[in-house]
C-alpha positions as a Markdown table, in Angstrom:
| # | Residue | x | y | z |
|---|---|---|---|---|
| 1 | Asp | -30.1 | -20.8 | -99.1 |
| 2 | Pro | -30.3 | -24.5 | -98.4 |
| 3 | Ser | -26.5 | -24.7 | -98.8 |
| 4 | Thr | -26.2 | -23.0 | -95.4 |
| 5 | Trp | -28.1 | -25.9 | -93.7 |
| 6 | Phe | -26.1 | -28.5 | -91.8 |
| 7 | Pro | -26.2 | -31.6 | -94.0 |
| 8 | Ile | -27.3 | -34.0 | -91.3 |
| 9 | Phe | -30.4 | -31.9 | -90.5 |
| 10 | Met | -31.9 | -31.4 | -94.0 |
| 11 | Asp | -35.2 | -33.1 | -93.2 |
| 12 | Lys | -37.3 | -30.1 | -92.2 |
| 13 | Asn | -37.0 | -26.4 | -91.3 |
| 14 | Pro | -40.2 | -25.7 | -89.5 |
| 15 | His | -39.9 | -21.9 | -89.4 |
| 16 | Gly | -39.2 | -21.4 | -93.1 |
| 17 | Gly | -36.5 | -21.5 | -95.7 |
| 18 | Asn | -36.5 | -18.9 | -98.5 |
| 19 | Thr | -40.3 | -19.1 | -98.6 |
| 20 | Pro | -43.0 | -19.1 | -95.9 |
| 21 | Tyr | -44.2 | -22.5 | -96.9 |
| 22 | Asp | -42.8 | -24.4 | -93.9 |
| 23 | Phe | -45.1 | -23.6 | -91.0 |
| 24 | Asn | -46.9 | -24.9 | -88.0 |
| 25 | Ile | -50.6 | -24.5 | -87.3 |
| 26 | Trp | -52.7 | -24.0 | -84.2 |
| 27 | Asp | -55.6 | -26.5 | -84.1 |
| 28 | Asn | -58.8 | -24.6 | -85.0 |
| 29 | Gln | -60.7 | -27.9 | -85.9 |
| 30 | Arg | -60.7 | -27.2 | -89.6 |
| 31 | Ser | -63.3 | -24.5 | -89.2 |
| 32 | Cys | -61.6 | -22.2 | -91.7 |
| 33 | Arg | -63.2 | -19.3 | -89.9 |
| 34 | Gly | -59.9 | -17.8 | -88.7 |
| 35 | Leu | -57.7 | -18.4 | -85.7 |
| 36 | Lys | -58.9 | -17.3 | -82.3 |
| 37 | Leu | -55.9 | -17.0 | -80.0 |
| 38 | Asp | -55.4 | -15.7 | -76.4 |
| 39 | Ile | -52.2 | -13.7 | -75.9 |
| 40 | Ile | -50.9 | -12.9 | -72.5 |
| 41 | Asp | -49.2 | -9.5 | -72.3 |
| 42 | Asn | -46.4 | -10.0 | -69.8 |
| 43 | Leu | -44.5 | -6.8 | -70.8 |
| 44 | Glu | -43.3 | -3.9 | -68.9 |
| 45 | Pro | -44.8 | -0.5 | -69.8 |
| 46 | Lys | -41.9 | 0.5 | -72.0 |
| 47 | Trp | -42.9 | -2.2 | -74.5 |
| 48 | Glu | -46.6 | -1.6 | -74.6 |
| 49 | Lys | -46.7 | 0.8 | -77.6 |
| 50 | Tyr | -44.8 | -1.6 | -79.7 |
| 51 | Phe | -46.9 | -4.6 | -78.6 |
| 52 | Gln | -50.2 | -2.8 | -79.0 |
| 53 | Arg | -49.3 | -1.6 | -82.5 |
| 54 | Ala | -48.2 | -5.1 | -83.6 |
| 55 | Val | -51.4 | -6.8 | -82.2 |
| 56 | Thr | -53.6 | -4.2 | -83.9 |
| 57 | Glu | -51.8 | -4.7 | -87.2 |
| 58 | Trp | -51.9 | -8.5 | -87.1 |
| 59 | Glu | -55.5 | -8.6 | -86.1 |
| 60 | Asn | -56.3 | -6.5 | -89.2 |
| 61 | Asp | -60.0 | -5.9 | -88.4 |
| 62 | Asp | -60.2 | -2.7 | -90.5 |
| 63 | Pro | -63.2 | -3.3 | -92.9 |
| 64 | Ser | -61.5 | -1.1 | -95.5 |
| 65 | Ser | -58.4 | -3.3 | -95.7 |
| 66 | Glu | -58.0 | -5.4 | -98.8 |
| 67 | Ala | -56.2 | -8.0 | -96.7 |
| 68 | Pro | -58.3 | -10.9 | -95.3 |
| 69 | Asp | -58.8 | -10.9 | -91.5 |
| 70 | Ala | -57.6 | -14.3 | -90.3 |
| 71 | Leu | -56.9 | -13.6 | -86.7 |
| 72 | Thr | -59.0 | -12.8 | -83.6 |
| 73 | Leu | -56.6 | -12.0 | -80.8 |
| 74 | Asn | -57.8 | -11.8 | -77.2 |
| 75 | Val | -55.1 | -10.0 | -75.2 |
| 76 | Arg | -55.0 | -10.4 | -71.4 |
| 77 | Lys | -52.6 | -8.2 | -69.4 |
| 78 | Asn | -50.8 | -9.9 | -66.5 |
| 79 | Ile | -51.7 | -7.9 | -63.4 |
| 80 | Arg | -48.3 | -8.5 | -62.0 |
| 81 | Tyr | -45.2 | -8.8 | -64.3 |
| 82 | Asp | -43.9 | -12.3 | -64.2 |
| 83 | Pro | -40.1 | -12.5 | -64.7 |
| 84 | Glu | -40.3 | -16.2 | -65.1 |
| 85 | Cys | -42.6 | -15.8 | -68.2 |
| 86 | Arg | -44.6 | -18.9 | -67.4 |
| 87 | Thr | -45.7 | -20.9 | -70.4 |
| 88 | Val | -49.5 | -21.3 | -70.6 |
| 89 | Met | -51.2 | -24.2 | -72.4 |
| 90 | Arg | -53.0 | -23.2 | -75.7 |
| 91 | Lys | -52.0 | -19.6 | -75.4 |
| 92 | Met | -49.2 | -17.3 | -76.5 |
| 93 | Ile | -47.3 | -15.3 | -73.9 |
| 94 | Val | -45.1 | -12.3 | -74.8 |
| 95 | Cys | -42.4 | -11.2 | -72.3 |
| 96 | Asn | -39.5 | -8.9 | -72.0 |
| 97 | Gly | -36.6 | -8.9 | -69.5 |
| 98 | Asp | -32.8 | -8.5 | -69.1 |
| 99 | Tyr | -31.9 | -12.0 | -70.2 |
| 100 | Gly | -28.2 | -11.2 | -70.2 |
| 101 | Glu | -25.5 | -11.5 | -72.8 |
| 102 | Thr | -27.0 | -14.5 | -74.5 |
| 103 | Asp | -26.4 | -13.3 | -78.1 |
| 104 | Tyr | -30.1 | -13.0 | -78.9 |
| 105 | Ile | -32.4 | -10.0 | -79.2 |
| 106 | Gly | -35.6 | -12.1 | -79.6 |
| 107 | Ile | -36.7 | -15.7 | -79.4 |
| 108 | Asn | -39.9 | -17.5 | -80.3 |
| 109 | His | -40.5 | -21.0 | -78.8 |
| 110 | Val | -43.4 | -23.1 | -80.0 |
| 111 | Ala | -44.4 | -26.3 | -78.3 |
| 112 | Ile | -45.9 | -28.7 | -80.8 |
| 113 | Gln | -47.9 | -31.9 | -80.4 |
| 114 | Phe | -48.3 | -34.1 | -83.4 |
| 115 | Gly | -47.5 | -31.2 | -85.7 |
| 116 | Tyr | -49.9 | -28.6 | -84.1 |
| 117 | Ile | -48.9 | -25.7 | -81.9 |
| 118 | Ile | -50.1 | -26.1 | -78.3 |
| 119 | Ser | -48.2 | -23.1 | -76.7 |
| 120 | Ser | -45.9 | -20.2 | -77.7 |
| 121 | Val | -43.5 | -18.0 | -75.9 |
| 122 | Ala | -42.0 | -14.8 | -77.3 |
| 123 | Leu | -39.0 | -13.3 | -75.5 |
| 124 | Leu | -37.6 | -9.8 | -76.0 |
| 125 | Asn | -34.1 | -9.4 | -74.5 |
| 126 | Asp | -33.7 | -6.0 | -73.0 |
| 127 | Tyr | -29.9 | -6.6 | -72.5 |
| 128 | Phe | -29.5 | -5.8 | -76.2 |
| 129 | Leu | -32.8 | -4.1 | -77.1 |
| 130 | Glu | -32.9 | -1.5 | -74.3 |
| 131 | Asn | -31.0 | 1.2 | -76.2 |
| 132 | Gln | -31.9 | 0.1 | -79.8 |
| 133 | Ser | -34.1 | 2.1 | -82.2 |
| 134 | Asp | -37.9 | 2.2 | -82.1 |
| 135 | Ala | -37.8 | 0.6 | -85.6 |
| 136 | Leu | -35.8 | -2.5 | -84.4 |
| 137 | Lys | -38.1 | -2.9 | -81.4 |
| 138 | Gln | -41.2 | -2.7 | -83.5 |
| 139 | Asn | -39.8 | -5.1 | -86.1 |
| 140 | Thr | -38.8 | -7.6 | -83.4 |
| 141 | Val | -42.2 | -7.6 | -81.7 |
| 142 | Cys | -44.0 | -8.0 | -85.0 |
| 143 | His | -41.6 | -10.8 | -86.1 |
| 144 | Glu | -41.9 | -12.8 | -82.9 |
| 145 | Leu | -45.7 | -12.6 | -82.9 |
| 146 | Gly | -45.7 | -13.8 | -86.5 |
| 147 | His | -43.7 | -16.9 | -85.5 |
| 148 | Gly | -46.2 | -17.4 | -82.6 |
| 149 | Phe | -49.1 | -17.6 | -85.2 |
| 150 | Gly | -47.1 | -20.3 | -87.0 |
| 151 | Leu | -45.6 | -18.3 | -89.8 |
| 152 | Gly | -42.1 | -18.9 | -91.1 |
| 153 | His | -39.7 | -16.4 | -92.7 |
| 154 | Trp | -40.5 | -14.8 | -96.0 |
| 155 | Asp | -36.9 | -14.3 | -96.8 |
| 156 | Glu | -33.7 | -15.0 | -94.8 |
| 157 | Asn | -31.2 | -12.9 | -96.6 |
| 158 | Phe | -30.4 | -9.7 | -94.6 |
| 159 | Tyr | -28.7 | -8.0 | -97.6 |
| 160 | Asn | -31.2 | -8.2 | -100.4 |
| 161 | Arg | -34.1 | -6.0 | -101.2 |
| 162 | Asp | -36.5 | -5.6 | -98.3 |
| 163 | Leu | -40.0 | -7.1 | -98.8 |
| 164 | Gly | -41.7 | -4.6 | -96.6 |
| 165 | Asn | -43.1 | -7.1 | -94.0 |
| 166 | Cys | -41.8 | -8.0 | -90.6 |
| 167 | Met | -41.3 | -11.7 | -91.4 |
| 168 | Asp | -38.5 | -10.7 | -93.8 |
| 169 | Tyr | -35.1 | -10.4 | -92.3 |
| 170 | Thr | -33.4 | -7.1 | -92.9 |
| 171 | Asn | -30.6 | -4.8 | -91.9 |
| 172 | Ser | -33.0 | -1.9 | -92.2 |
| 173 | Pro | -35.8 | -2.6 | -89.7 |
| 174 | Lys | -37.5 | 0.7 | -90.5 |
| 175 | Asn | -38.5 | -0.9 | -93.8 |
| 176 | Asn | -40.1 | -4.0 | -92.3 |
| 177 | Gln | -42.1 | -3.0 | -89.2 |
| 178 | Ser | -45.5 | -4.4 | -90.0 |
| 179 | Pro | -47.2 | -7.4 | -91.6 |
| 180 | Asp | -48.3 | -7.0 | -95.3 |
| 181 | Leu | -50.9 | -8.4 | -97.6 |
| 182 | Ser | -48.8 | -11.6 | -98.4 |
| 183 | Asn | -48.7 | -12.5 | -94.7 |
| 184 | Phe | -52.4 | -12.2 | -94.4 |
| 185 | Leu | -53.1 | -14.2 | -97.5 |
| 186 | Phe | -50.9 | -17.0 | -96.2 |
| 187 | Leu | -52.7 | -16.9 | -92.8 |
| 188 | Glu | -56.0 | -17.2 | -94.6 |
| 189 | Gln | -54.8 | -20.4 | -96.2 |
| 190 | Met | -53.7 | -21.7 | -92.8 |
| 191 | Tyr | -56.8 | -20.6 | -90.8 |
| 192 | Gly | -59.5 | -19.2 | -93.1 |
| 193 | Asn | -61.0 | -15.7 | -92.5 |
| 194 | Thr | -63.3 | -14.3 | -89.9 |
| 195 | Ala | -65.8 | -13.3 | -92.6 |
| 196 | Gly | -66.8 | -16.9 | -93.0 |
| 197 | Thr | -66.1 | -17.1 | -96.8 |
| 198 | Ser | -63.2 | -19.6 | -96.6 |
| 199 | Arg | -63.9 | -23.2 | -97.5 |
| 200 | Tyr | -62.2 | -26.3 | -96.2 |
| 201 | Val | -60.3 | -28.3 | -98.8 |
| 202 | Glu | -58.6 | -31.6 | -98.4 |
| 203 | Ala | -54.8 | -31.2 | -98.0 |
| 204 | Gly | -52.0 | -33.6 | -98.2 |
| 205 | Leu | -50.3 | -35.0 | -95.1 |
| 206 | Asn | -46.6 | -34.5 | -94.3 |
| 207 | Asn | -45.6 | -36.7 | -91.3 |
| 208 | Asn | -49.3 | -37.1 | -90.5 |
| 209 | Val | -49.7 | -33.3 | -90.4 |
| 210 | Glu | -52.2 | -31.6 | -92.6 |
| 211 | Gly | -51.0 | -28.8 | -94.8 |
| 212 | Leu | -52.8 | -25.6 | -95.9 |
| 213 | His | -56.5 | -26.5 | -96.0 |
| 214 | Cys | -58.5 | -23.2 | -96.4 |
| 215 | Thr | -59.3 | -21.6 | -99.7 |
| 216 | Pro | -60.9 | -18.1 | -99.9 |
| 217 | Gly | -64.4 | -17.7 | -101.4 |
| 218 | Ser | -66.9 | -14.9 | -102.1 |
| 219 | Glu | -69.9 | -16.3 | -100.2 |
| 220 | Thr | -70.4 | -17.1 | -96.5 |
| 221 | Val | -70.1 | -20.8 | -95.8 |
| 222 | Asp | -72.7 | -22.5 | -93.6 |
| 223 | Phe | -70.6 | -24.6 | -91.2 |
| 224 | Thr | -72.8 | -27.1 | -89.6 |
| 225 | Glu | -71.7 | -28.8 | -86.4 |
| 226 | Gly | -70.9 | -32.5 | -87.0 |
| 227 | Thr | -69.9 | -32.2 | -90.6 |
| 228 | Asp | -66.4 | -33.2 | -91.8 |
| 229 | Ile | -65.4 | -29.5 | -91.6 |
| 230 | Phe | -65.5 | -29.8 | -87.8 |
| 231 | Lys | -63.5 | -33.1 | -87.6 |
| 232 | Lys | -60.4 | -32.9 | -85.5 |
| 233 | Arg | -57.2 | -32.6 | -87.5 |
| 234 | Arg | -55.4 | -34.7 | -85.0 |
| 235 | Leu | -55.2 | -38.4 | -85.7 |
| 236 | Pro | -57.5 | -40.8 | -83.6 |
| 237 | Gly | -56.0 | -42.1 | -80.5 |
| 238 | Gln | -53.5 | -39.4 | -79.8 |
| 239 | Pro | -52.9 | -38.9 | -76.1 |
| 240 | Thr | -53.5 | -35.6 | -74.3 |
| 241 | Ile | -50.5 | -33.9 | -72.8 |
| 242 | Thr | -50.0 | -34.6 | -69.1 |
| 243 | Asp | -49.1 | -32.1 | -66.4 |
| 244 | Asp | -45.6 | -33.5 | -66.1 |
| 245 | Glu | -45.0 | -33.3 | -69.8 |
| 246 | Phe | -46.2 | -29.7 | -69.9 |
| 247 | Glu | -44.1 | -28.8 | -66.9 |
| 248 | Arg | -41.0 | -30.1 | -68.8 |
| 249 | Ile | -42.1 | -28.0 | -71.8 |
| 250 | Ala | -42.5 | -24.9 | -69.6 |
| 251 | Leu | -39.0 | -25.3 | -68.2 |
| 252 | Leu | -37.4 | -25.7 | -71.6 |
| 253 | Met | -39.2 | -22.6 | -72.9 |
| 254 | Ser | -38.5 | -20.4 | -69.9 |
| 255 | Pro | -36.1 | -17.4 | -70.1 |
| 256 | Gly | -33.7 | -19.1 | -67.8 |
| 257 | Asn | -33.0 | -21.8 | -70.4 |
| 258 | Asn | -30.3 | -19.7 | -72.1 |
| 259 | Ile | -28.2 | -22.7 | -72.9 |
| 260 | Ile | -29.8 | -22.9 | -76.3 |
| 261 | Ile | -27.5 | -20.1 | -77.6 |
| 262 | Ala | -24.4 | -21.3 | -79.3 |
| 263 | Asp | -20.9 | -20.0 | -78.8 |
| 264 | Ser | -20.0 | -19.3 | -82.4 |
| 265 | Ser | -16.4 | -20.2 | -81.6 |
| 266 | Val | -17.4 | -23.7 | -80.7 |
| 267 | Lys | -17.5 | -26.1 | -83.6 |
| 268 | Glu | -19.9 | -28.6 | -82.0 |
| 269 | His | -23.0 | -27.0 | -80.5 |
| 270 | Pro | -23.4 | -27.7 | -76.8 |
| 271 | Leu | -27.0 | -28.5 | -77.3 |
| 272 | Ala | -26.0 | -31.9 | -78.7 |
| 273 | Arg | -25.4 | -32.8 | -75.0 |
| 274 | Glu | -28.8 | -31.4 | -73.9 |
| 275 | Gly | -31.1 | -33.1 | -76.4 |
| 276 | Trp | -31.3 | -30.1 | -78.8 |
| 277 | Arg | -30.2 | -30.1 | -82.4 |
| 278 | Tyr | -29.7 | -27.5 | -85.0 |
| 279 | Leu | -32.2 | -27.3 | -87.8 |
| 280 | Lys | -30.5 | -24.2 | -89.3 |
| 281 | Arg | -27.8 | -21.7 | -88.4 |
| 282 | Thr | -26.6 | -18.5 | -90.0 |
| 283 | Asp | -24.7 | -15.5 | -88.6 |
| 284 | Lys | -28.0 | -13.8 | -87.8 |
| 285 | Tyr | -30.3 | -16.5 | -86.5 |
| 286 | Glu | -30.6 | -20.1 | -85.4 |
| 287 | Val | -33.4 | -22.7 | -85.4 |
| 288 | His | -33.3 | -25.5 | -82.8 |
| 289 | Glu | -35.5 | -28.5 | -82.0 |
| 290 | Gln | -35.9 | -30.8 | -79.1 |
| 291 | Asp | -37.9 | -33.9 | -79.5 |
| 292 | Leu | -39.6 | -34.9 | -76.3 |
| 293 | Gly | -41.2 | -38.1 | -77.6 |
| 294 | Asp | -44.8 | -39.1 | -77.7 |
| 295 | Gly | -45.4 | -36.5 | -80.5 |
| 296 | Leu | -44.1 | -33.6 | -78.5 |
| 297 | Lys | -41.3 | -31.2 | -79.5 |
| 298 | Ile | -40.2 | -27.7 | -79.1 |
| 299 | Val | -38.9 | -25.5 | -81.9 |
| 300 | Ser | -37.0 | -22.4 | -81.0 |
| 301 | Thr | -36.3 | -19.6 | -83.6 |
| 302 | Ile | -33.6 | -17.3 | -82.3 |
| 303 | His | -32.9 | -13.8 | -83.7 |
| 304 | Leu | -29.2 | -13.2 | -83.0 |
| 305 | Val | -27.5 | -9.9 | -82.2 |
């Protein structure tokens, strides 16, 4: 409901409103052959069954499925659990830990350069989730992974009819534990499909960022290197990220940066003093943004207790 937005921040809600049509995209060079993404599994053993199920369901490589396969996920397990949950360039990392009484059960941070995701961190807070139901844990893992792929919320009303997918907020997580056909159809428009039948179509620009640009087809497309299909989506002359810039991003996306949670009794959010700003806030979740300049920003979607 747009009426719940803070009026001074009405410009953009990058993780969705009442539809999934606000989103961010990883750069796959307009190939429309699906997104290939490395995911670092930095989870303790107690979380593995939820994570493995979510990855399998999002990857959707069952040939009998009617849903398009838009994701190829390469999971690498950290040999040693890293409590710092170190952000990795051009990868997603999924972590759990006792992050304390921070008011959140899950967070997804995405680092964005000129409108395209360059890194993602999903945090699962054991302080609140440790003794919660299997259904809530599964819903939370599936949901935070979905944000990491660039998806927004399908619906943000906790009290209406459940849509049956984990990108829909709910008070009954047992009803929304997995992605559904609508999630995969939207991913196909973002990234194409692994079958090679998606075609690139010109898409309009919003703040110099290209929108949905893949359309499904019935025949395999011959993508030839050097054609317009393989042109970079980023605009010419955009600088690469420096080590110092990425170090700053990593710090802001680390579990220790718990200042991004508001005290609901405080009228003015403390992030105003730290360079963050609200994009949206309800009693169940918050969306924050920090603009780092030079086309870099962090968007944090926070699932509150």
